[in-house]
C-alpha positions in Angstrom: 0.0 0.0 0.0 1.3 3.4 -0.9 0.2 6.3 1.2 1.1 8.5 4.0 -0.2 9.8 7.3 -1.1 13.5 7.4 -2.8 15.0 10.5 -3.4 11.5 11.9 -5.2 10.3 8.8 -4.2 8.0 5.9 -4.1 9.8 2.6 -3.0 9.0 -0.9 -3.7 5.3 -0.5 -3.8 3.7 -3.9 -5.5 0.5 -2.8 -8.9 1.4 -1.4 -10.0 -2.2 -0.6 -6.9 -3.0 1.5 -7.6 -2.6 5.2 -5.5 0.2 6.7 -3.6 -0.5 9.9 -4.6 1.4 13.0 -2.7 4.6 13.6 -0.4 4.5 16.5 -1.2 6.7 19.5 1.7 8.5 21.1 -0.2 10.8 23.4 -0.8 10.1 27.1 -1.7 12.2 30.0 1.2 13.0 32.3 0.5 14.3 35.8 3.2 15.7 38.0 3.6 14.3 41.5 3.1 16.5 44.4 5.2 16.2 47.6 2.4 14.7 49.6 1.2 12.0 47.3 3.8 9.4 48.2 5.1 9.1 44.7 7.6 11.9 44.1 10.8 12.3 46.1 12.1 15.2 44.2 10.8 17.6 46.8 13.2 16.0 49.3 16.3 16.5 47.3 18.8 19.0 48.4 19.7 21.7 45.8 23.1 21.1 44.2 25.0 23.3 41.8 27.4 21.5 39.6 30.4 23.1 38.0 31.5 22.0 34.5 34.4 20.2 36.1 32.3 18.4 38.6 29.9 17.3 35.9 32.6 16.1 33.7 34.3 14.2 36.6 31.0 12.5 37.6 30.3 11.5 34.1 33.8 10.2 33.7 33.4 8.1 36.9 30.1 6.6 35.6 31.8 5.8 32.3 34.7 4.2 34.1 32.3 1.9 35.9 30.5 1.2 32.6 33.9 0.4 31.1 34.5 -2.2 33.8 31.0 -3.7 33.2 31.7 -3.8 29.5 35.0 -5.6 30.2 33.2 -8.3 32.1 30.7 -8.5 29.2 33.6 -9.2 26.9 34.9 -11.9 29.3 31.5 -13.5 29.4 31.2 -13.5 25.6 34.7 -14.9 25.2 34.0 -17.7 27.7 30.6 -18.5 26.1 32.3 -18.8 22.7 34.5 -21.6 23.9 33.7 -25.2 23.1 33.4 -25.9 26.8 32.6 -22.7 28.7 33.5 -22.5 32.3 30.2 -21.7 34.0 32.1 -20.5 37.1 33.9 -17.8 35.1 30.6 -16.7 33.6 28.8 -16.6 37.0 31.7 -14.7 38.6 31.7 -12.1 35.8 27.9 -11.7 36.1 28.2 -11.3 39.8 30.9 -8.6 39.3 28.6 -6.8 36.9 25.8 -6.8 39.5 28.2 -5.5 42.1 29.4 -2.8 39.8 25.9 -1.7 39.1 25.3 -1.2 42.8 28.6 0.6 43.2 27.7 2.9 40.3 24.4 3.8 42.0 26.3 4.6 45.1 28.4 7.3 43.5 27.5 10.8 44.7 28.2 13.7 42.5 28.8 15.9 45.5 31.6 13.7 46.9 34.7 14.9 45.0 37.1 12.4 46.6 34.8 9.5 46.0 34.4 10.5 42.3 38.2 10.9 41.9 38.9 7.6 43.5 36.1 5.9 41.4 37.5 7.2 38.1 41.0 5.8 38.9 39.8 2.5 40.5 37.3 1.5 37.8 39.5 2.5 34.9 42.2 0.3 36.3 39.7 -2.5 37.0 38.5 -2.4 33.4 42.1 -2.7 32.1 42.8 -5.6 34.5 39.7 -7.5 33.4 40.5 -7.0 29.7 44.1 -8.2 30.4 42.9 -11.2 32.3 44.6 -10.1 35.5 41.5 -9.3 37.5 
């Protein structure tokens, strides 16, 4: 069927007898949570001003953790590609990924020392995992 959608309606269809698929609906009502409805916690967050340097450092720390997670993914893929994969290696790598996800969630953008240490630690961990020394 040749045609197009204009203003939510099919137009220019050259096969009148062919059923037209339903149009997708992309609208939905969004309501903002209020502090007292038990859903939103944003009202309880402390204000925090980020400098460009703090923002970049935090993002780099997150990416360092993600790099380590990716290194474990590569280890899992390499092990699974073997004729006889060692399930212990795979389980250990998956457990490490889970641990790293929790550690990533624990990073606090306002803790400069934690962020600096995380950038160094996780970048080193990713290298060690890729080299097979971790």
